[in-house]
KEZA-44049 format. One record per residue (C-alpha): z, x, y; residue in three letters; chain; residue number from 1. Coordinates in steps of 0.5 Angstrom, whole numbers, plus 500, padded with zeros to 3 digits. Layout:
! KEZA-44049
   z   x   y residu chaine num
   Z   X   Y    ALA      A NUM
...
//
This chain:
! KEZA-44049
   z   x   y residu chaine num
 500 500 500    MET      A   1
 499 502 507    LYS      A   2
 506 502 509    GLY      A   3
 508 507 504    ILE      A   4
 504 513 508    LYS      A   5
 508 511 514    LYS      A   6
 515 514 515    ILE      A   7
 516 510 521    ALA      A   8
 515 504 517    LEU      A   9
 511 501 523    GLY      A  10
 517 502 528    LEU      A  11
 515 505 534    VAL      A  12
 522 507 537    ILE      A  13
 523 510 544    CYS      A  14
 529 515 545    LEU      A  15
 532 515 552    VAL      A  16
 536 520 554    PHE      A  17
 540 521 560    SER      A  18
 544 527 562    ALA      A  19
 551 528 558    VAL      A  20
 556 533 561    PRO      A  21
 558 534 554    ALA      A  22
 551 537 552    TYR      A  23
 548 537 558    ALA      A  24
 543 543 555    SER      A  25
 539 538 551    MET      A  26
 535 533 554    ASP      A  27
 532 530 547    VAL      A  28
 534 531 540    ILE      A  29
 531 537 538    THR      A  30
 530 538 531    LEU      A  31
 530 531 527    LEU      A  32
 523 529 527    PRO      A  33
 525 521 529    PHE      A  34
 521 517 531    PRO      A  35
 515 519 527    VAL      A  36
 509 516 530    GLU      A  37
 506 510 527    ALA      A  38
 499 510 524    THR      A  39
 495 504 528    ILE      A  40
 489 502 525    ASN      A  41
 484 496 526    GLU      A  42
 489 492 521    ASP      A  43
 495 493 524    THR      A  44
 499 488 528    MET      A  45
 503 491 534    VAL      A  46
 508 487 536    LEU      A  47
 514 487 542    THR      A  48
 521 486 539    LEU      A  49
 521 479 543    GLU      A  50
 514 477 540    GLU      A  51
 517 479 533    ALA      A  52
 523 474 535    PHE      A  53
 519 469 537    GLN      A  54
 515 469 530    LEU      A  55
 521 469 526    ALA      A  56
 523 463 530    ARG      A  57
 517 460 528    ARG      A  58
 518 461 521    ASN      A  59
 525 459 521    ASN      A  60
 525 453 516    SER      A  61
 532 451 519    SER      A  62
 529 450 526    ILE      A  63
 524 446 522    ASP      A  64
 529 442 518    ALA      A  65
 533 440 525    LEU      A  66
 526 438 528    ASN      A  67
 525 433 522    ASP      A  68
 532 430 523    ALA      A  69
 531 429 530    ILE      A  70
 525 425 529    ILE      A  71
 528 421 523    ASN      A  72
 534 420 528    ALA      A  73
 530 418 533    GLU      A  74
 526 413 529    GLN      A  75
 533 410 526    GLN      A  76
 535 409 533    ARG      A  77
 530 405 535    ARG      A  78
 530 401 529    LEU      A  79
 538 400 530    LEU      A  80
 537 398 537    THR      A  81
 533 392 535    VAL      A  82
 537 390 530    ASP      A  83
 543 391 535    HIS      A  84
 540 387 540    ASP      A  85
 538 381 535    ASN      A  86
 545 381 533    ALA      A  87
 548 381 540    TRP      A  88
 543 376 542    ARG      A  89
 544 371 536    PHE      A  90
 551 372 533    GLY      A  91
 557 372 537    MET      A  92
 557 378 541    GLY      A  93
 564 382 541    LEU      A  94
 566 378 536    LEU      A  95
 560 379 531    ASP      A  96
 562 384 526    HIS      A  97
 555 386 525    SER      A  98
 554 388 532    ALA      A  99
 559 392 532    ALA      A 100
 557 396 526    GLN      A 101
 550 397 529    LEU      A 102
 553 399 535    ARG      A 103
 557 405 531    ARG      A 104
 551 407 528    ALA      A 105
 547 408 534    ILE      A 106
 553 412 537    ASP      A 107
 553 416 531    SER      A 108
 546 418 532    ILE      A 109
 547 419 540    ASP      A 110
 553 424 538    GLN      A 111
 549 428 533    ALA      A 112
 543 428 538    SER      A 113
 547 431 543    ALA      A 114
 549 437 539    ASN      A 115
 541 439 538    VAL      A 116
 541 444 543    PRO      A 117
 547 448 541    ALA      A 118
 545 448 534    GLN      A 119
 537 450 536    THR      A 120
 540 456 540    ARG      A 121
 545 458 535    MET      A 122
 539 458 530    ILE      A 123
 535 462 534    GLU      A 124
 540 467 536    THR      A 125
 542 467 528    VAL      A 126
 534 469 527    SER      A 127
 534 474 532    ASP      A 128
 540 477 530    PHE      A 129
 537 478 523    LEU      A 130
 530 481 526    VAL      A 131
 534 486 529    LEU      A 132
 539 488 523    ASN      A 133
 533 489 519    SER      A 134
 529 493 524    ILE      A 135
 536 497 525    ASN      A 136
 537 498 517    THR      A 137
 530 500 516    ILE      A 138
 531 506 522    ARG      A 139
 538 508 518    SER      A 140
 534 508 512    LEU      A 141
 528 513 515    GLU      A 142
 534 517 518    ILE      A 143
 537 518 511    ASP      A 144
 530 519 508    ILE      A 145
 529 525 513    ILE      A 146
 536 528 511    MET      A 147
 535 528 504    LEU      A 148
 528 531 504    ARG      A 149
 531 536 508    GLU      A 150
 537 537 503    GLY      A 151
 532 537 497    ILE      A 152
 527 543 501    ALA      A 153
 534 547 501    LEU      A 154
 536 545 494    ASP      A 155
 529 547 491    ALA      A 156
 530 554 495    VAL      A 157
 537 554 492    SER      A 158
 534 553 485    LEU      A 159
 529 559 486    ASN      A 160
 534 563 488    HIS      A 161
 538 562 482    ALA      A 162
 532 563 477    GLU      A 163
 531 569 480    LEU      A 164
 538 572 480    ARG      A 165
 538 569 473    ASN      A 166
 532 574 471    ARG      A 167
 536 579 474    LEU      A 168
 542 578 470    GLY      A 169
 546 576 477    MET      A 170
 547 569 475    ALA      A 171
 548 565 469    SER      A 172
 543 560 465    SER      A 173
 549 554 467    ASN      A 174
 548 556 475    GLU      A 175
 541 555 474    VAL      A 176
 542 548 470    ALA      A 177
 547 546 475    VAL      A 178
 542 547 481    ALA      A 179
 536 544 477    ARG      A 180
 540 538 476    GLN      A 181
 542 538 483    THR      A 182
 535 538 486    LEU      A 183
 533 532 480    GLU      A 184
 539 528 483    ILE      A 185
 536 529 490    GLY      A 186
 529 527 488    ARG      A 187
 532 521 485    SER      A 188
 536 519 490    ARG      A 189
 529 519 495    LEU      A 190
 526 515 490    ARG      A 191
 531 510 490    ALA      A 192
 531 510 498    LEU      A 193
 524 510 498    ASN      A 194
 524 503 494    MET      A 195
 530 501 499    GLY      A 196
 526 502 505    LEU      A 197
 520 498 502    GLU      A 198
 524 492 500    SER      A 199
 527 493 507    GLN      A 200
 520 492 510    ARG      A 201
 518 487 506    ALA      A 202
 524 483 508    GLY      A 203
 522 484 515    LEU      A 204
 516 481 514    ASN      A 205
 518 475 510    HIS      A 206
 523 474 516    LEU      A 207
 516 474 521    LEU      A 208
 512 469 516    GLY      A 209
 508 475 514    LEU      A 210
 505 478 507    PRO      A 211
 510 483 504    SER      A 212
 505 488 505    ASP      A 213
 503 487 512    ALA      A 214
 502 493 516    ASP      A 215
 506 491 522    VAL      A 216
 508 496 528    VAL      A 217
 514 493 532    ILE      A 218
 515 496 539    GLU      A 219
 522 497 541    HIS      A 220
 526 501 546    ASN      A 221
 532 504 543    PHE      A 222
 537 508 547    SER      A 223
 542 513 545    LEU      A 224
 546 512 552    GLU      A 225
 551 507 550    LEU      A 226
 554 506 557    GLY      A 227
 561 503 558    SER      A 228
 562 496 555    ILE      A 229
 569 496 560    ALA      A 230
 564 497 566    GLU      A 231
 559 491 563    ARG      A 232
 564 487 562    VAL      A 233
 569 487 567    GLY      A 234
 576 483 566    ASN      A 235
 576 482 559    ILE      A 236
 580 476 559    GLN      A 237
 575 473 564    MET      A 238
 569 475 560    TYR      A 239
 572 471 554    THR      A 240
 574 465 558    ASP      A 241
 566 465 560    ARG      A 242
 564 466 553    GLN      A 243
 569 461 550    ILE      A 244
 566 456 555    ALA      A 245
 559 457 554    ARG      A 246
 559 459 546    ASP      A 247
 555 453 543    PRO      A 248
 559 453 536    SER      A 249
 565 451 541    LEU      A 250
 561 446 545    GLN      A 251
 559 443 538    ILE      A 252
 567 442 537    LEU      A 253
 569 440 543    ARG      A 254
 564 435 543    ARG      A 255
 567 433 536    GLN      A 256
 573 431 539    LEU      A 257
 570 427 545    GLU      A 258
 566 423 540    ASN      A 259
 572 422 536    ALA      A 260
 577 420 541    GLN      A 261
 570 415 544    HIS      A 262
 569 412 537    ASN      A 263
 577 411 537    TYR      A 264
 578 407 544    ASP      A 265
 571 403 542    ASN      A 266
 574 401 536    THR      A 267
 581 399 538    GLN      A 268
 577 395 544    ASN      A 269
 573 392 540    TRP      A 270
 579 390 535    LEU      A 271
 583 387 540    GLN      A 272
 578 383 543    ASN      A 273
 576 380 536    ALA      A 274
 583 379 534    PHE      A 275
 585 375 540    GLN      A 276
 579 370 539    ALA      A 277
 577 370 531    ARG      A 278
 582 374 527    PRO      A 279
 580 370 521    ASP      A 280
 573 372 521    GLN      A 281
 574 379 522    ILE      A 282
 577 385 518    LEU      A 283
 584 383 516    ASN      A 284
 590 386 519    ARG      A 285
 591 391 513    GLU      A 286
 584 394 514    ALA      A 287
 584 395 521    ASN      A 288
 591 399 521    ALA      A 289
 587 403 516    THR      A 290
 581 404 521    ASP      A 291
 586 406 527    ARG      A 292
 589 411 522    ALA      A 293
 583 414 519    ASN      A 294
 580 415 526    MET      A 295
 587 418 529    LEU      A 296
 586 423 523    ASN      A 297
 579 424 525    ALA      A 298
 582 426 533    ILE      A 299
 587 430 530    ASN      A 300
 582 434 525    THR      A 301
 577 435 531    ALA      A 302
 583 438 536    SER      A 303
 585 443 530    ARG      A 304
 579 445 529    ASP      A 305
 577 446 536    LEU      A 306
 583 450 537    ARG      A 307
 583 454 531    ASP      A 308
 576 456 532    ALA      A 309
 578 458 540    THR      A 310
 583 462 537    ASP      A 311
 579 466 532    ASN      A 312
 573 467 537    THR      A 313
 578 470 543    ARG      A 314
 581 474 537    GLU      A 315
 574 476 535    ASN      A 316
 571 478 542    ILE      A 317
 577 482 543    ARG      A 318
 577 486 537    ASN      A 319
 569 487 538    SER      A 320
 571 489 545    TYR      A 321
 575 495 542    ASN      A 322
 570 497 537    GLN      A 323
 565 498 542    LEU      A 324
 570 502 546    ARG      A 325
 571 506 540    GLN      A 326
 564 507 538    LEU      A 327
 563 510 546    GLU      A 328
 569 514 544    GLU      A 329
 566 517 538    GLN      A 330
 559 518 541    HIS      A 331
 562 523 546    GLU      A 332
 565 526 540    ALA      A 333
 559 526 536    LEU      A 334
 555 530 542    LEU      A 335
 560 535 542    MET      A 336
 560 536 535    ASP      A 337
 552 537 536    LEU      A 338
 553 542 541    GLN      A 339
 558 546 537    SER      A 340
 553 546 531    VAL      A 341
 547 547 535    HIS      A 342
 550 553 538    TYR      A 343
 552 556 531    THR      A 344
 545 555 529    TYR      A 345
 542 558 535    ASN      A 346
 547 564 533    ALA      A 347
 545 565 526    THR      A 348
 537 565 528    LYS      A 349
 539 571 532    VAL      A 350
 543 574 527    ARG      A 351
 537 572 522    TYR      A 352
 532 576 527    ALA      A 353
 537 582 527    ALA      A 354
 537 582 519    GLY      A 355
 544 580 519    MET      A 356
 543 573 516    ALA      A 357
 538 570 511    THR      A 358
 533 565 512    GLN      A 359
 537 560 507    HIS      A 360
 543 561 512    ASP      A 361
 538 558 518    VAL      A 362
 535 553 514    ASN      A 363
 542 551 512    SER      A 364
 545 551 519    LEU      A 365
 538 547 521    ARG      A 366
 540 542 516    LEU      A 367
 547 541 520    PHE      A 368
 544 540 526    VAL      A 369
 540 534 524    ILE      A 370
 546 531 520    LEU      A 371
 549 531 527    ALA      A 372
 543 528 531    GLU      A 373
 543 523 525    SER      A 374
 550 521 526    HIS      A 375
 549 520 534    ILE      A 376
 543 516 532    ILE      A 377
 547 511 527    LYS      A 378
 552 511 532    ASN      A 379
 547 508 537    ALA      A 380
 545 503 532    LEU      A 381
 551 500 530    SER      A 382
 553 500 537    TYR      A 383
 547 496 539    GLU      A 384
 548 491 533    LEU      A 385
 555 490 535    LEU      A 386
 553 489 542    LEU      A 387
 549 483 540    PHE      A 388
 554 479 536    THR      A 389
 559 481 542    PHE      A 390
 555 477 547    GLU      A 391
 553 471 542    SER      A 392
 561 471 539    PRO      A 393
 559 465 534    PHE      A 394
 556 470 530    LEU      A 395
 563 474 529    LEU      A 396
 565 467 526    ASN      A 397
 560 467 521    ARG      A 398
//
């Protein structure tokens, strides 16, 4: 398949840097061959990240199901409205039990329809997150593959050295066997990672509604500069309150509580008016008491669900905020680690030029530099995903 030839798996990623005091001598990551240029031909579909989001939304069956439910609800409401008007016109108005039941059914549809915008927003946000998560998983696997290839190259050299020393009587056959096994284990892991990479790429295409082997390039600017979540948010308490006020999942729960209270008030009013006129033609008093108890229970349940969900959201936002700050601190530490290992790598190259170190020593330190660089990229990948959920906190409750 075409995609197998592309290490980047069709993801064009621009790494953006600014001056960092801890590592000011490096404008870019210097050794890690990332991003890798994607091969673009006449069959390649090039998408921006937003276009990928839109494709995934259009392919999302949950959105289709919600739209179908809306159409069906509208049809049901029209029919019920006709029945209700007839019951009211030819029946006994407030005293007509069937008219009241139809009114409740219409209210129920209206209440459900009022949740549609929030439900749509949630489904679309989840769809976007799945796409971004898939892209970042692919990125992470790409880095693992690059790292493993570098390690395999070193293991191959180590095996050659072990075989040479064995021929010279300076190493045992067991050392050669261990070196060969290490190399084979690395190659086996590489095959597994490549298969995982192909699987993730097919999964991303599935989210986009494309064939599993579709040749797709997603252009996405990706910055290693994390910024400051404290500056971005400002007062965390005020930020949390704003997020809770506009969170779609909590909006639905608040509406459920309002609906439960509305249903109780309407039923209570209807029963009182009906009892005053024709108590013998309405539900008996025992059933009415049951109705009231059930609706009061619905109010209490909705109130409890809203309170618990609000508390959980508040706690999740706080925890995510702290995790983002920790990732920022890790970012600074990783930059210093990279500076340190890069210094050692450069010093080893000087020693090699002076005949005081081997090429294998240089290559080994080069691998450590690439490892430090990969940690910085993976830290940024984690930050990007966590920030996405932090800004859509209902995702944190999933």
